[in-house]
matplotlib code that plots the C-alpha trace (Angstrom):
import matplotlib.pyplot as plt

x = [93.8, 97.6, 98.1, 96.0, 97.8, 101.2, 100.2, 99.3, 102.5, 104.7, 102.9, 103.4, 107.1, 107.7, 106.0, 108.1, 111.3, 110.7, 109.5, 112.7, 114.9, 113.2, 113.5, 117.1, 117.9, 116.3, 118.2, 121.5, 121.0, 119.9, 122.8, 125.3, 123.7, 123.8, 127.4, 128.3, 126.4, 128.3, 131.6, 130.8, 129.6, 126.0, 124.9, 126.6, 128.8, 126.4, 123.5, 123.9, 124.2, 121.2, 119.1, 119.9, 119.2, 116.0, 114.8, 116.1, 114.3, 111.1, 111.0, 112.0, 109.0, 106.6, 108.4, 108.2, 104.5, 103.8, 105.6, 103.5, 100.2, 100.6, 101.0, 98.3, 95.6, 95.1, 95.5, 92.7, 90.4, 91.1, 90.5, 87.2, 86.0, 86.0, 84.8, 84.6, 86.9, 89.6, 89.6, 89.8, 92.7, 94.8, 94.1, 94.6, 97.8, 99.3, 98.3, 100.0, 103.3, 103.1, 102.4, 105.2, 107.7, 107.0, 107.4, 110.3, 112.3, 111.8, 113.0, 115.9, 116.9, 116.8, 118.6, 121.5, 122.0, 121.8, 124.5, 126.8, 126.3, 126.6, 130.0, 131.2, 130.3, 131.2, 133.8, 131.2, 129.0, 125.6, 123.6, 125.9, 126.1, 122.4, 122.1, 124.4, 122.5, 119.1, 120.4, 121.4, 118.2, 116.1, 117.7, 116.9, 113.2, 113.6, 114.8, 111.8, 109.4, 110.7, 110.3, 106.8, 105.6, 106.8, 105.4, 102.0, 101.6, 103.0, 101.2, 98.0, 98.0, 98.6, 95.9, 93.2, 93.9, 93.5, 90.4, 88.7, 89.5, 88.1, 85.0, 83.9, 84.2, 83.5, 80.7, 79.0, 79.5, 79.4, 77.7, 80.6, 80.9, 83.8, 86.9, 85.5, 88.4, 87.0, 88.0, 91.5, 92.2, 91.3, 94.9, 96.2, 93.4, 94.5, 98.2, 97.3, 95.8, 99.2, 101.5, 99.3, 97.5, 100.2, 103.7, 102.7, 100.9, 103.8, 106.3, 103.8, 103.3, 107.0, 107.8, 104.8, 106.0, 109.7, 108.8, 106.9, 109.7, 112.5, 110.7, 110.0, 113.7, 114.7, 112.2, 113.4, 116.8, 115.4, 113.3, 116.4, 115.3, 118.5, 118.8, 115.9, 113.5, 114.5, 113.9, 110.1, 109.1, 111.3, 110.0, 106.4, 107.2, 108.7, 105.7, 103.4, 105.1, 104.5, 100.9, 100.2, 101.3, 98.9, 96.1, 96.6, 95.5, 92.3, 91.0, 88.5, 85.1, 82.3, 80.7, 78.2, 78.4, 77.8, 80.1, 79.3, 80.6, 83.8, 84.3, 83.9, 86.5, 89.0, 88.1, 89.0, 92.5, 93.0, 91.4, 93.1, 96.5, 95.8, 94.9, 98.1, 100.2, 98.4, 99.4, 103.0, 103.4, 102.8, 105.8, 108.0, 107.4, 107.8, 111.1, 112.6, 111.4, 110.2, 106.9, 107.5, 106.9, 103.9, 102.0, 103.9, 101.9, 98.7, 100.0, 100.3, 96.8, 95.7, 97.4, 95.8, 92.4, 92.8, 93.5, 90.5, 88.2, 89.4, 89.1, 85.5, 84.6, 86.0, 84.2, 80.9, 81.2, 82.5, 81.0, 77.7, 76.7, 75.8, 73.5, 75.9, 76.9, 73.3, 72.2, 74.8, 73.5, 69.9, 70.9, 71.7, 68.0, 68.1, 71.3, 75.1, 74.9, 73.1, 75.5, 78.4, 76.9, 75.9, 79.4, 81.1, 78.8, 79.5, 83.3, 83.2, 81.1, 83.4, 86.3, 84.6, 85.4, 89.1, 89.7, 88.2, 89.9, 93.4, 92.9, 91.9, 94.8, 97.3, 96.0, 95.8, 99.2, 100.7, 99.1, 99.7, 103.4, 103.9, 103.9, 102.4, 105.5, 108.0, 106.9, 109.6, 108.2, 104.8, 106.0, 107.7, 104.3, 102.7, 105.4, 104.8, 101.1, 101.9, 104.0, 101.2, 98.7, 100.9, 102.2, 99.7, 100.6, 101.6, 97.9, 96.4, 98.3, 97.4, 93.7, 94.5, 96.8, 94.5, 92.0, 93.9, 94.5, 90.8, 90.1, 92.5, 91.0, 87.6, 89.0, 90.6, 87.3, 85.4, 88.1, 88.4, 84.6, 84.6, 81.3, 79.2, 79.6, 83.4, 82.7, 80.2, 82.8, 85.5, 83.1, 82.4, 86.2, 86.5, 83.7, 85.2, 88.6, 87.4, 86.4, 89.6, 91.6, 89.9, 90.5, 94.2, 94.4, 92.8, 95.5, 98.2, 96.6, 96.0, 99.5, 100.8, 99.2, 100.8, 104.2, 104.3, 103.6, 106.5, 108.7, 107.9, 109.1, 112.2, 112.8, 112.9, 115.3, 117.5, 117.7, 119.0, 121.7, 122.8, 122.9, 125.0, 127.3, 128.0, 128.1, 124.9, 122.3, 118.9, 116.0, 112.6, 109.2, 106.6, 103.6, 100.8, 101.5, 104.7, 103.9, 106.4, 104.5, 101.2, 102.5, 103.9, 100.6, 98.7, 101.1, 101.3, 97.5, 97.2, 99.9, 97.7, 95.1, 97.6, 99.0, 95.6, 94.9, 98.1, 97.5, 93.9, 94.7, 97.5, 95.0, 92.6, 95.3, 96.5, 92.9, 92.1, 94.9, 93.5, 89.9, 90.9, 92.9, 90.0, 87.6, 89.9, 90.1, 86.4, 85.8, 86.6, 83.4, 85.6, 86.9, 83.4, 82.1, 85.0, 86.4, 89.7, 92.0, 92.5, 95.9, 96.3, 100.0, 99.4, 97.1, 99.7, 102.4, 100.3, 99.4, 103.0, 104.4, 101.7, 102.2, 105.9, 105.6, 102.8, 104.2, 107.2, 105.7, 103.4, 106.3, 108.8, 106.3, 107.1, 110.8, 110.8, 108.3, 110.0, 113.4, 111.9, 110.0, 113.0, 115.4, 113.0, 111.3, 113.5, 113.1, 110.1, 108.1, 109.0, 107.4, 104.3, 104.4, 104.6, 101.9, 99.5, 100.1, 99.5, 96.1, 94.6, 96.3, 95.0, 91.3, 91.6, 93.2, 90.4, 87.7, 89.2, 89.8, 86.3, 84.5, 86.2, 85.5, 81.8, 81.3, 83.0, 81.0, 77.7, 78.4, 79.2, 75.9, 74.0, 76.0, 74.9, 71.4, 69.9, 68.2, 68.1, 71.6, 74.2, 73.4, 70.6, 70.5, 71.3, 74.3, 75.5, 75.1, 77.1, 79.9, 80.3, 80.6, 83.1, 85.1, 85.4, 86.2, 89.0, 91.7, 90.4, 90.9, 93.8, 95.9, 95.5, 94.2, 96.7, 99.6, 98.8, 100.1, 103.4, 103.5, 103.2, 105.8, 108.3, 108.0, 108.9, 111.8, 113.3, 113.0, 114.8, 117.7, 118.2, 117.7, 121.3, 121.8, 118.6, 119.4, 122.8, 121.9, 118.4, 117.8, 116.3]
y = [138.5, 138.4, 141.3, 139.7, 136.4, 138.1, 139.7, 136.3, 134.8, 137.6, 137.3, 133.6, 133.9, 136.5, 134.4, 131.3, 133.3, 134.6, 131.2, 129.5, 132.1, 131.3, 127.5, 127.9, 128.9, 125.8, 123.6, 125.2, 124.6, 120.9, 120.4, 121.4, 119.1, 116.2, 116.9, 116.8, 113.5, 112.1, 113.2, 111.3, 108.3, 108.4, 108.5, 107.6, 110.3, 111.1, 111.9, 115.7, 116.0, 113.6, 115.8, 118.9, 117.2, 115.8, 119.3, 120.7, 118.2, 118.4, 122.2, 122.0, 119.8, 122.4, 125.3, 123.8, 122.9, 126.4, 127.9, 125.8, 126.5, 130.3, 130.2, 127.6, 129.6, 132.3, 129.7, 127.7, 130.8, 131.4, 127.8, 127.8, 130.6, 128.0, 124.8, 122.8, 120.1, 122.5, 124.2, 120.8, 119.7, 122.7, 122.6, 118.9, 119.1, 121.5, 119.2, 116.4, 118.3, 118.4, 114.7, 113.7, 116.2, 114.7, 111.0, 111.8, 113.7, 111.2, 108.3, 110.4, 111.5, 108.0, 106.5, 109.0, 108.4, 104.7, 104.7, 107.0, 105.0, 101.6, 102.7, 104.2, 101.1, 98.7, 96.8, 95.7, 92.6, 93.2, 93.0, 95.5, 97.7, 98.0, 99.0, 102.0, 102.9, 102.8, 104.8, 107.6, 107.5, 107.7, 111.1, 112.2, 111.6, 113.7, 116.6, 116.2, 115.9, 119.1, 121.1, 119.6, 120.5, 124.1, 124.5, 122.9, 124.9, 128.2, 128.0, 126.8, 129.7, 132.2, 130.8, 130.4, 133.8, 135.5, 133.4, 134.1, 137.8, 138.0, 136.0, 137.5, 141.1, 140.8, 138.2, 138.6, 142.3, 144.0, 141.3, 141.5, 138.5, 136.1, 137.1, 140.6, 142.9, 145.5, 143.2, 144.1, 140.5, 138.9, 138.7, 137.4, 134.8, 133.6, 133.7, 131.5, 128.8, 128.4, 128.6, 126.4, 124.0, 123.6, 124.3, 123.0, 120.0, 119.2, 119.1, 117.1, 114.3, 114.3, 113.3, 110.8, 109.1, 109.1, 108.0, 104.9, 103.8, 104.4, 102.8, 99.7, 99.6, 99.5, 96.8, 94.7, 94.5, 93.7, 90.9, 89.3, 89.9, 91.8, 93.5, 91.5, 93.0, 96.5, 95.9, 95.4, 98.8, 100.7, 98.5, 99.2, 102.9, 102.8, 100.9, 103.5, 106.3, 104.6, 103.7, 107.3, 108.6, 106.2, 107.3, 110.9, 110.3, 108.6, 111.8, 113.3, 114.9, 116.5, 119.9, 118.7, 121.0, 118.1, 117.0, 113.4, 113.7, 115.4, 112.8, 110.0, 111.5, 111.7, 108.2, 106.7, 107.9, 106.9, 103.4, 102.7, 103.5, 101.3, 98.3, 98.7, 98.8, 95.6, 93.7, 94.9, 94.2, 90.5, 90.2, 92.4, 90.3, 87.0, 88.2, 89.7, 87.4, 84.2, 82.3, 81.6, 85.3, 85.8, 87.0, 90.3, 90.8, 90.5, 93.2, 95.5, 94.7, 95.5, 98.8, 99.7, 98.6, 100.6, 103.8, 103.2, 102.6, 105.6, 107.7, 106.5, 107.1, 110.6, 111.4, 110.2, 112.3, 115.5, 115.7, 117.7, 115.0, 112.8, 113.1, 114.2, 117.5, 118.3, 117.5, 120.1, 122.6, 122.1, 122.7, 126.3, 127.0, 127.4, 129.3, 128.9, 126.9, 124.0, 124.1, 123.8, 121.0, 119.1, 119.4, 118.2, 115.2, 114.3, 114.7, 112.5, 109.8, 109.9, 108.5, 105.1, 103.7, 104.8, 103.5, 100.1, 100.0, 100.8, 98.3, 95.6, 96.5, 96.2, 92.7, 91.4, 92.7, 91.1, 87.8, 87.7, 88.5, 85.7, 87.7, 85.0, 82.9, 85.8, 89.1, 91.0, 89.8, 91.0, 94.5, 94.5, 93.5, 96.5, 98.8, 97.4, 98.0, 101.7, 101.8, 100.2, 102.7, 105.6, 103.9, 105.9, 109.2, 110.7, 110.8, 110.9, 114.1, 115.4, 115.2, 117.0, 119.7, 120.8, 122.1, 125.2, 126.1, 125.8, 128.0, 130.6, 130.4, 131.2, 134.2, 135.5, 135.1, 137.1, 139.8, 140.4, 140.3, 137.3, 136.0, 134.2, 130.8, 131.0, 131.3, 128.5, 126.2, 127.2, 126.7, 123.2, 122.6, 124.1, 122.0, 118.8, 120.1, 120.3, 116.6, 115.5, 117.6, 115.8, 112.5, 113.3, 114.2, 110.8, 109.1, 111.0, 110.3, 106.6, 106.1, 108.0, 105.4, 102.5, 104.2, 105.4, 101.9, 100.7, 103.5, 102.5, 99.0, 100.5, 102.5, 99.3, 97.8, 100.9, 100.6, 97.1, 98.1, 101.0, 98.9, 96.3, 99.0, 100.5, 97.2, 97.9, 95.3, 96.3, 95.1, 96.6, 95.8, 96.9, 95.6, 98.0, 97.2, 99.1, 102.6, 104.2, 102.8, 104.0, 107.5, 107.7, 106.6, 109.3, 112.1, 110.9, 110.8, 114.4, 115.9, 116.0, 118.0, 120.4, 120.8, 121.5, 124.0, 125.9, 125.8, 126.8, 129.6, 130.8, 131.0, 133.0, 135.5, 136.0, 136.2, 138.9, 141.1, 140.6, 141.3, 144.6, 145.6, 144.8, 146.7, 149.7, 149.8, 149.3, 152.5, 154.2, 154.5, 154.8, 151.3, 149.9, 151.7, 150.3, 153.7, 153.2, 150.2, 148.5, 148.1, 144.4, 144.2, 145.3, 142.3, 140.0, 141.4, 141.1, 137.5, 136.6, 138.2, 136.5, 133.1, 133.2, 134.1, 131.8, 128.6, 128.2, 127.0, 124.2, 123.0, 122.7, 120.5, 117.5, 117.9, 118.7, 116.2, 112.9, 114.2, 115.5, 112.2, 110.2, 112.0, 112.0, 108.5, 106.5, 104.7, 102.6, 105.8, 107.1, 103.9, 104.7, 108.3, 107.5, 104.9, 107.2, 110.0, 107.6, 106.4, 109.8, 111.8, 109.5, 109.8, 113.5, 114.2, 112.3, 114.2, 117.6, 117.1, 115.7, 118.2, 121.0, 119.5, 118.9, 122.5, 123.9, 121.8, 122.5, 126.2, 125.5, 123.6, 126.6, 128.9, 126.8, 128.1, 125.9, 127.1, 130.7, 130.8, 133.4, 136.2, 134.3, 133.7, 130.0, 131.1, 133.4, 130.5, 128.2, 130.7, 130.6, 126.8, 127.0, 129.6, 127.2, 124.3, 126.2, 125.7, 122.3, 121.0, 123.1, 123.8, 121.5, 118.3, 117.8, 118.8, 116.0, 113.2, 115.0, 115.6, 111.9, 110.9, 113.6, 112.6, 109.0, 110.3, 112.5, 109.5, 107.3, 109.7, 110.5, 106.9, 106.2, 109.5, 109.0, 105.4, 106.3, 109.6, 109.3, 109.9, 106.4]
z = [74.3, 73.8, 76.2, 78.9, 78.5, 78.7, 82.0, 83.5, 82.2, 83.6, 87.0, 87.2, 86.2, 88.8, 91.5, 90.7, 90.6, 94.1, 95.4, 94.1, 95.8, 99.2, 98.6, 97.6, 101.2, 102.6, 100.1, 101.0, 104.7, 104.2, 101.7, 104.4, 107.0, 104.6, 103.7, 107.3, 107.7, 104.7, 106.2, 109.4, 107.3, 108.4, 104.7, 101.4, 99.8, 96.9, 99.3, 99.3, 95.5, 95.0, 97.2, 95.1, 91.8, 93.1, 94.0, 90.7, 88.4, 90.5, 90.2, 86.5, 85.7, 87.2, 85.6, 82.1, 82.6, 83.7, 80.7, 78.3, 80.2, 80.2, 76.4, 75.7, 77.6, 74.9, 72.1, 73.7, 73.8, 70.2, 69.2, 71.2, 68.9, 66.1, 67.8, 71.0, 69.7, 68.6, 72.0, 73.8, 71.6, 72.4, 76.1, 76.3, 74.3, 76.8, 79.6, 77.7, 77.7, 81.5, 81.7, 79.4, 81.0, 84.4, 83.4, 81.1, 83.6, 86.3, 84.1, 82.7, 86.2, 87.8, 84.8, 84.9, 88.6, 88.2, 85.4, 87.5, 90.8, 89.1, 87.6, 90.9, 93.0, 90.2, 92.3, 94.9, 94.6, 93.0, 96.3, 98.1, 95.1, 94.9, 98.6, 97.9, 94.7, 96.3, 99.4, 97.1, 95.1, 98.2, 99.0, 95.4, 96.4, 99.5, 97.4, 95.0, 97.9, 99.5, 96.3, 95.8, 99.3, 99.1, 95.6, 96.5, 99.7, 98.4, 95.1, 96.8, 99.2, 96.3, 94.0, 96.7, 98.3, 94.9, 94.0, 97.3, 97.2, 93.6, 94.4, 97.7, 96.8, 93.0, 92.8, 96.2, 97.2, 93.8, 91.6, 89.1, 86.8, 87.3, 85.4, 84.8, 83.9, 86.4, 89.3, 90.5, 91.6, 88.3, 87.0, 90.3, 90.2, 86.7, 87.8, 90.7, 88.5, 86.9, 89.9, 92.1, 89.8, 87.1, 88.6, 92.0, 90.6, 88.3, 91.2, 93.3, 90.7, 89.8, 93.4, 93.5, 90.4, 91.4, 95.0, 93.8, 91.5, 94.0, 96.9, 94.8, 93.7, 97.3, 98.2, 95.2, 96.8, 100.3, 98.7, 97.2, 93.6, 92.7, 89.4, 87.9, 90.5, 89.6, 85.9, 86.5, 87.9, 85.4, 82.5, 83.6, 83.6, 80.2, 78.8, 80.5, 78.6, 75.2, 76.2, 77.3, 73.9, 72.2, 74.7, 73.8, 70.3, 71.4, 73.0, 70.6, 71.0, 68.9, 69.5, 72.2, 75.2, 77.7, 80.5, 79.7, 76.2, 77.3, 80.1, 77.6, 75.3, 78.2, 79.5, 76.1, 76.4, 80.1, 79.8, 76.5, 78.0, 81.0, 78.8, 76.8, 80.1, 81.3, 78.2, 78.2, 81.9, 81.5, 79.1, 81.3, 84.4, 82.5, 80.9, 84.1, 86.9, 85.1, 85.5, 89.2, 90.0, 87.7, 90.8, 90.4, 87.1, 89.1, 91.5, 88.5, 87.4, 91.0, 90.8, 87.5, 88.7, 92.0, 90.0, 87.8, 90.8, 92.7, 89.5, 88.9, 92.6, 92.5, 89.3, 90.8, 93.9, 92.2, 88.7, 88.3, 85.9, 88.9, 91.9, 94.7, 93.1, 92.1, 95.7, 97.0, 94.5, 95.5, 99.1, 98.0, 98.0, 101.8, 102.0, 102.5, 105.7, 104.0, 101.1, 103.4, 105.4, 102.3, 100.8, 103.9, 104.0, 100.4, 101.1, 104.1, 102.4, 99.4, 101.5, 101.8, 98.4, 98.2, 101.8, 101.0, 97.6, 98.9, 101.8, 99.2, 96.9, 99.8, 100.8, 97.2, 96.2, 99.3, 98.6, 94.8, 95.2, 97.7, 100.8, 102.9, 102.5, 102.2, 103.7, 101.8, 98.5, 99.7, 100.4, 96.9, 95.4, 97.2, 95.7, 92.2, 92.6, 93.3, 90.1, 88.2, 89.5, 88.3, 85.1, 82.9, 84.6, 81.3, 80.2, 83.7, 84.4, 80.9, 81.9, 85.1, 83.9, 81.1, 83.6, 84.7, 81.0, 80.3, 83.4, 82.2, 78.7, 80.1, 82.0, 78.9, 77.0, 79.7, 80.1, 76.3, 75.6, 73.3, 71.8, 74.4, 72.7, 73.5, 77.2, 77.1, 75.5, 77.9, 80.9, 79.6, 79.7, 83.1, 84.6, 83.3, 84.5, 88.0, 87.9, 86.2, 88.6, 91.5, 89.8, 89.4, 93.1, 93.8, 91.9, 93.7, 97.1, 96.4, 95.2, 98.2, 100.5, 98.7, 98.3, 101.9, 103.1, 101.0, 102.4, 105.9, 105.1, 103.5, 106.7, 108.7, 106.3, 106.4, 110.2, 109.8, 107.3, 109.5, 112.7, 110.9, 109.5, 113.0, 114.8, 116.8, 117.7, 116.4, 118.6, 117.9, 119.4, 116.8, 118.7, 119.6, 123.3, 123.0, 124.3, 121.9, 119.0, 120.4, 121.2, 117.6, 116.2, 118.1, 117.2, 113.6, 113.3, 114.5, 112.3, 109.1, 111.0, 112.3, 108.8, 107.3, 110.1, 109.3, 105.5, 105.7, 108.1, 105.8, 102.9, 105.2, 106.1, 102.5, 101.3, 103.9, 102.4, 98.9, 100.0, 101.6, 98.6, 96.2, 98.4, 98.4, 94.6, 94.2, 96.1, 92.8, 90.8, 87.6, 88.1, 88.7, 85.5, 83.5, 82.8, 84.8, 84.7, 88.1, 89.6, 88.9, 89.8, 93.4, 94.0, 92.4, 94.7, 97.8, 97.0, 96.2, 99.4, 101.6, 100.0, 100.5, 104.1, 105.0, 103.3, 105.6, 108.8, 107.3, 105.1, 107.9, 109.9, 107.7, 108.3, 112.0, 113.4, 112.3, 113.7, 116.9, 117.6, 116.7, 119.0, 121.9, 121.6, 119.2, 115.9, 117.0, 117.7, 114.2, 112.6, 114.7, 113.6, 109.9, 110.2, 112.0, 109.5, 106.6, 108.0, 109.0, 106.2, 103.4, 104.5, 105.2, 101.8, 100.0, 102.0, 101.3, 97.6, 97.0, 99.2, 97.4, 94.0, 94.7, 95.9, 92.8, 90.4, 92.2, 91.6, 88.0, 87.6, 88.9, 86.6, 83.7, 84.2, 86.9, 90.1, 88.8, 87.3, 87.9, 90.3, 92.0, 95.7, 95.1, 93.1, 95.9, 98.4, 96.2, 95.9, 99.7, 99.5, 96.7, 98.6, 101.5, 99.2, 97.4, 100.0, 100.7, 97.2, 96.0, 99.1, 102.0, 100.4, 97.6, 100.0, 102.4, 100.2, 99.9, 103.6, 104.5, 101.9, 102.8, 106.5, 105.4, 103.3, 106.1, 108.4, 105.9, 105.2, 108.9, 110.1, 110.9, 112.7, 114.8, 115.6, 117.0, 118.7, 120.0, 123.8, 124.3]

ax = plt.figure().add_subplot(projection="3d")
ax.plot(x, y, z, "-o")
ax.set_aspect("equal")
plt.show()
């Protein structure tokens, strides 16, 4: 067990080392560009350094989480030999490390920068000082988003290429059990769980959490709330950390192998943390803003409720405890085609609740915060709702990050021939992990919609600041009758589809290489009979090389498009672009995450002994659906929320340059 786990850990470490070397080139180039912009006074002097530190801390959060996950997997397997509860505690504790690392590093990072910038700009009036501070912090978020996108896309390509290669050749062509040590891609598959679903997810949610806080800080200044307005989001975040710590200790279960029992155990922690944040937020708002702004407290409640509703909706549409996943599984009786159609239908239908919920949250937050009388306050209220939604990220991320650990633990149990009860217990963890992972993606996607709206508002404010700085008159027509706005909307609406096409195609290309390699090795009868050890390292190297090559083009899309549209059509078109990408990207992300989740859990339900169990025709049909869903839920879907935020951040940072140098 230790040897197998060590191989996974070394493979994950080697992948991240190579990935960070590639990303370092991108950061060096952008650093030089930002330094030149700072020299010509387009951005504040701290912008280039903030960009680097944002990327560093985002990558660090993913790296620490991966280091813990690749050590916890074997400990979870060992604990599962004793009881279900002990296995759950180990896996969940490792996820808790990831959750606390992310929120801790975000708050530490922002606090350090705030202290430094507040000292440097100490001679300025408070309002002007905060403009300089938030301008630097926004660039910090651009660095974090850049790392997150590369990590999500690259890690997603790696993990799904390895997973598809292992499943298609092993399960379908040779009827080899999942995680069987005879499969040459089995180590690469387990490595992929860590680099994509742990390191990539850590960087992703780091930038989501940081983005919601920083956007709200910027809007607090625009709303005229000054320092008091910035205290609220940071205070909520601090309360959320303490509440999450309490929630962690509420997660307990017995030895019942039911998804319902495990879900109840995790829900106790999440809901308990949310209740504590709600109580603490009331006193934070009263202390910072006074009774006249008590509506901000209601915005926080709206954010918390939005997260709970999206989480419950995701759970319903993806968990095999409910009807949708069972309906997809039953479609396997008539073959792969009906499984695919059924899963797509469930994924599309699942967008209804999040879309209505986010729309309701935006309107309620705007109204409660006083947006009808003062639109700037309304936008601040929307930002605060996003912070409220992510305030319990410490425990929400813990319930998400433990899934890959449980998946790895099952792989170790299978590969090292542990007693059958161990695999049953780890499979129970894995099934619930698929649901909690989908829920975590729902939180990230939902918060991205609120945060991006706040960032678009911050972009408009930034244009006003830049125009005043350079003595330019800013006149913008933001009506839909403006052709620039309409063209921007259309282009922005299409970008998420192009992005998903590129990422899905990248997975297909990388998976093709893995499939051919696994087939080549399976030609050896000695490997199939278990008398010869497969060349695991070759599959890891192929997946690593393919992921690094294929991740570049999709990732650059988020950087190039806002700049190109801005230069050619002007800043009004950029606002249309960001709005269009938000609208289509949000719905597409929910669809992909939930469709992938329901296909995966439908397969798990069949593997639990339903409809013929493992090896049956129904099972083979469900594997096809799961194979299609893998890049949906773990590559393209979760990357979309980073895409729309990174586009907003790039637009913000380059706002001055585009305003003064566009062709129109």
